[in-house]
C-alpha positions as CSV (number, residue, x, y, z in Angstrom):
1,X,-36.0,-3.1,-17.2
2,X,-36.8,-0.3,-19.2
3,X,-35.5,0.6,-22.6
4,X,-33.3,3.2,-21.5
5,X,-31.4,1.3,-19.2
6,X,-30.6,-1.3,-21.8
7,X,-30.0,1.7,-24.3
8,X,-27.5,3.0,-22.1
9,X,-25.6,-0.5,-21.6
10,X,-25.6,-1.0,-25.4
11,X,-23.9,2.3,-25.5
12,X,-21.5,1.4,-22.8
13,X,-20.6,-1.3,-24.8
14,X,-20.3,0.5,-27.6
15,X,-22.5,-1.5,-30.2
16,X,-23.0,2.1,-32.3
17,X,-25.0,-0.2,-35.2
18,X,-27.4,-1.4,-32.6
19,X,-27.6,1.9,-30.8
20,X,-28.5,3.8,-34.5
21,X,-31.1,1.3,-34.8
22,X,-32.2,1.3,-31.7
23,X,-36.0,1.9,-32.3
24,X,-36.3,-0.7,-34.6
25,X,-35.1,-3.3,-31.7
26,X,-35.6,-2.1,-28.8
27,X,-39.0,-3.8,-28.2
28,X,-37.9,-7.1,-29.7
29,X,-37.2,-10.5,-27.6
30,X,-33.9,-11.1,-28.1
31,X,-32.0,-7.8,-27.3
32,X,-32.0,-8.0,-23.3
33,X,-30.2,-11.3,-23.8
34,X,-27.8,-10.1,-26.6
35,X,-26.7,-7.2,-24.5
36,X,-26.4,-9.7,-21.4
37,X,-24.6,-12.2,-23.5
38,X,-22.2,-9.4,-24.5
39,X,-21.3,-8.1,-21.0
40,X,-21.0,-11.5,-19.5
41,X,-18.3,-12.6,-22.3
42,X,-16.6,-9.0,-21.9
43,X,-16.3,-9.7,-18.1
44,X,-14.7,-13.1,-18.6
45,X,-12.4,-11.9,-21.2
46,X,-11.4,-9.0,-18.6
47,X,-11.0,-11.3,-16.0
48,X,-9.0,-14.0,-18.0
49,X,-6.6,-10.7,-19.3
50,X,-6.5,-9.5,-15.7
51,X,-5.4,-12.6,-14.2
52,X,-3.2,-13.5,-16.9
53,X,-1.3,-10.6,-16.5
54,X,-1.2,-10.7,-12.8
55,X,1.7,-13.5,-12.9
56,X,0.3,-15.0,-9.7
57,X,0.6,-18.2,-10.5
58,X,-0.8,-21.2,-8.7
59,X,-1.5,-20.8,-4.9
60,X,-3.4,-22.4,-2.0
61,X,-6.7,-21.3,-1.2
62,X,-6.8,-19.3,1.9
63,X,-9.4,-21.6,3.7
64,X,-7.1,-24.3,3.4
65,X,-4.4,-22.0,5.8
66,X,-3.7,-23.9,9.3
67,X,-4.6,-21.5,12.1
68,X,-3.4,-23.5,14.8
69,X,0.3,-24.0,13.2
70,X,1.8,-20.2,13.7
71,X,2.9,-19.7,16.9
72,X,1.7,-16.2,16.3
73,X,-0.4,-14.8,13.6
74,X,-2.8,-12.1,13.7
75,X,-6.1,-14.1,12.0
76,X,-8.6,-11.0,12.0
77,X,-6.2,-8.4,10.6
78,X,-5.3,-11.3,7.2
79,X,-9.0,-11.9,7.1
80,X,-9.7,-7.7,6.9
81,X,-7.3,-8.2,3.8
82,X,-9.4,-9.7,1.8
83,X,-11.9,-7.5,2.0
84,X,-9.6,-4.8,-0.2
85,X,-10.1,-1.9,2.2
86,X,-6.5,-1.2,2.1
87,X,-6.5,-0.5,-1.5
88,X,-9.0,2.6,-1.5
89,X,-6.9,4.0,1.4
90,X,-3.8,3.0,-0.8
91,X,-2.6,1.4,2.3
92,X,0.8,-0.8,2.1
93,X,0.9,-4.1,3.3
94,X,4.1,-5.9,4.9
95,X,4.0,-9.8,5.4
96,X,6.7,-10.2,7.7
97,X,8.2,-14.1,8.8
98,X,10.3,-16.9,8.1
99,X,10.6,-19.0,5.0
100,X,7.3,-20.9,4.7
101,X,5.3,-19.5,7.0
102,X,2.5,-18.4,4.7
103,X,3.5,-14.8,3.5
104,X,3.3,-15.8,0.1
105,X,-0.1,-17.5,0.2
106,X,-1.7,-14.8,1.8
107,X,-0.3,-12.4,-0.9
108,X,-1.3,-14.5,-3.6
109,X,-4.7,-14.6,-2.2
110,X,-5.2,-11.1,-1.5
111,X,-4.1,-10.0,-5.3
112,X,-6.0,-12.9,-6.7
113,X,-9.5,-11.3,-4.7
114,X,-8.3,-7.9,-5.8
115,X,-8.0,-9.3,-9.5
116,X,-11.4,-11.2,-9.2
117,X,-12.7,-7.5,-8.4
118,X,-11.5,-5.6,-11.4
119,X,-8.2,-4.2,-10.0
120,X,-5.0,-5.0,-11.9
121,X,-2.3,-6.5,-10.3
122,X,0.9,-7.6,-10.4
123,X,2.9,-10.1,-8.7
124,X,7.0,-10.7,-8.9
125,X,9.6,-11.6,-6.9
126,X,11.9,-8.7,-5.4
127,X,15.0,-10.5,-7.4
128,X,13.5,-11.1,-10.9
129,X,12.4,-7.2,-10.6
130,X,15.4,-5.9,-9.3
131,X,17.6,-7.8,-11.9
132,X,15.4,-7.0,-14.5
133,X,15.5,-2.9,-14.1
134,X,19.1,-3.0,-13.2
135,X,19.8,-4.7,-16.2
136,X,18.6,-1.6,-18.4
137,X,21.3,0.6,-19.4
138,X,19.2,2.8,-21.9
139,X,17.0,5.1,-19.8
140,X,14.0,4.8,-22.5
141,X,13.9,1.4,-21.4
142,X,14.2,1.7,-18.0
143,X,11.1,4.1,-18.2
144,X,8.9,2.1,-19.9
145,X,9.9,-0.7,-17.6
146,X,9.5,1.3,-14.3
147,X,6.0,2.3,-15.4
148,X,5.5,-1.4,-16.1
149,X,5.9,-2.0,-12.0
150,X,4.7,0.9,-11.0
151,X,1.1,1.3,-13.2
152,X,-1.2,-1.5,-11.5
153,X,-3.4,-0.5,-8.9
154,X,-1.5,-3.8,-6.5
155,X,2.5,-4.5,-6.6
156,X,3.3,-7.3,-4.7
157,X,7.1,-8.0,-4.3
158,X,7.8,-11.0,-2.8
159,X,11.0,-12.4,-1.1
160,X,12.5,-9.2,-0.1
161,X,15.3,-10.6,1.9
162,X,15.7,-14.2,0.1
163,X,18.8,-12.5,-1.5
164,X,21.5,-9.8,-0.7
165,X,22.3,-7.3,-3.2
166,X,25.8,-5.7,-3.0
167,X,25.3,-3.1,-5.8
168,X,23.5,0.1,-4.3
169,X,21.7,0.1,-7.8
170,X,19.3,-2.5,-6.9
171,X,18.4,-0.4,-3.7
172,X,18.0,2.8,-5.8
173,X,15.9,1.0,-7.9
174,X,13.7,-0.5,-5.1
175,X,13.3,3.2,-3.8
176,X,12.1,4.5,-6.8
177,X,9.1,1.7,-7.4
178,X,8.5,2.6,-4.0
179,X,8.6,6.1,-4.4
180,X,6.5,6.5,-7.7
181,X,3.7,4.2,-5.9
182,X,4.0,6.4,-2.8
183,X,0.6,8.0,-1.6
184,X,-1.3,6.6,-4.8
185,X,-1.4,2.7,-5.0
186,X,-0.4,0.0,-2.6
187,X,2.4,-2.2,-2.5
188,X,2.5,-5.8,-0.5
189,X,5.7,-7.0,0.5
190,X,6.7,-10.2,1.8
191,X,10.3,-10.7,3.8
192,X,11.9,-12.8,6.3
193,X,13.8,-10.2,7.5
194,X,12.9,-7.5,9.8
195,X,13.5,-3.7,8.9
196,X,16.3,-3.6,11.2
197,X,18.3,-6.6,9.2
198,X,17.3,-4.7,5.6
199,X,20.9,-3.2,5.9
200,X,22.2,-6.8,5.0
201,X,19.9,-7.1,1.9
202,X,21.6,-3.8,0.6
203,X,24.6,-3.1,2.4
204,X,26.1,-0.8,0.1
205,X,23.0,1.3,0.2
206,X,22.3,4.7,1.5
207,X,18.8,4.8,0.9
208,X,17.7,2.0,3.2
209,X,15.9,4.3,5.9
210,X,13.9,6.2,2.7
211,X,12.7,2.7,1.1
212,X,11.5,1.9,4.5
213,X,10.2,5.0,5.7
214,X,7.8,5.2,2.9
215,X,6.8,1.5,3.0
216,X,5.8,2.0,6.5
217,X,3.9,4.8,6.4
218,X,0.0,4.3,5.5
219,X,1.0,0.5,6.3
220,X,-0.3,-2.3,8.1
221,X,2.7,-4.5,9.2
222,X,1.8,-8.5,9.8
223,X,4.1,-10.3,11.6
224,X,4.2,-14.1,11.4
225,X,6.0,-16.6,13.7
226,X,5.9,-19.9,12.4
227,X,8.0,-23.5,12.0
228,X,7.9,-24.1,8.1
229,X,4.5,-25.0,6.5
230,X,6.4,-26.7,3.6
231,X,8.9,-29.0,6.2
232,X,5.5,-29.7,8.0
233,X,3.6,-30.7,5.0
234,X,6.8,-32.9,3.6
235,X,7.0,-34.4,7.1
236,X,3.3,-35.4,7.0
237,X,3.8,-36.8,3.3
238,X,6.8,-39.2,3.9
239,X,4.7,-40.0,7.1
240,X,1.5,-41.3,5.4
241,X,4.0,-42.6,2.4
242,X,5.8,-45.0,5.0
243,X,2.2,-45.8,6.3
244,X,1.3,-47.0,2.5
245,X,4.0,-49.1,2.5
246,X,3.7,-50.7,5.3
247,X,0.4,-51.3,4.6
248,X,1.2,-52.9,1.2
249,X,3.6,-55.2,2.6
250,X,0.7,-56.4,5.2
251,X,-1.6,-56.7,2.2
252,X,0.9,-58.6,0.2
253,X,2.2,-60.9,3.0
254,X,-2.1,-62.0,3.6
255,X,-2.1,-62.2,0.0
256,X,0.9,-64.8,-0.1
257,X,-0.4,-66.3,2.7
258,X,-3.5,-67.3,1.4
259,X,-2.2,-68.7,-1.9
260,X,0.1,-70.9,0.1
261,X,-2.7,-72.3,2.2
262,X,-4.5,-73.0,-0.9
263,X,-1.8,-74.9,-2.5
264,X,-1.4,-77.1,0.9
265,X,-5.5,-78.3,0.4
266,X,-4.8,-79.1,-3.4
267,X,-5.1,-82.9,-3.1
């Protein structure tokens, strides 16, 4: 690597002291390592900040997804999401399916990969976002918080449909978030309701058609049909615990039988 390239990297890092004395340090043995250390440290700290602010939380890696379990799931479409091409295309992603089908896990995996690639990400449940926005009566505070949800490159709105909202204000706020991100930034939505059922989520709202229209335009809808993974795992864990108890009981019985035999053999 030539000195001009190193100098440019030092400028990008804003190491102005080193840049001002470049002719004195450019031929030293340590300057290349110093710049590399500084770049690596800043990249790591930037990644830590992105992951922390993303609020993704814990999740199961997509590699552990049991593709044989769903009755219907387009594996190729899901795996293509991990390539993150939808970000450049500003295409929304709608993951639709029953509770426990893996929608949130898929969304979190995609969000995590995007954060690792340097994109800003925010993961939030629909109830948390809408309740928070609806609680703000001051217009300035509302605009400031609305910006918080509109600004990230990727916004993941989880669990639309798990709760219903009687007041039309909630639907209006969701419409505002979707509209302000429309065309420019992709939004990932998970929902357990078909679009035809969204009137049940916001029964008194008049903007449901507009919300769906903006979400679906330039989007990919991935439907998953499956029984609950959580119920499946809970059943398997209960069976394993039962087998462990039976095994321990057998071991205890064998141990006690051996002890009794030893006692009988004592003169």
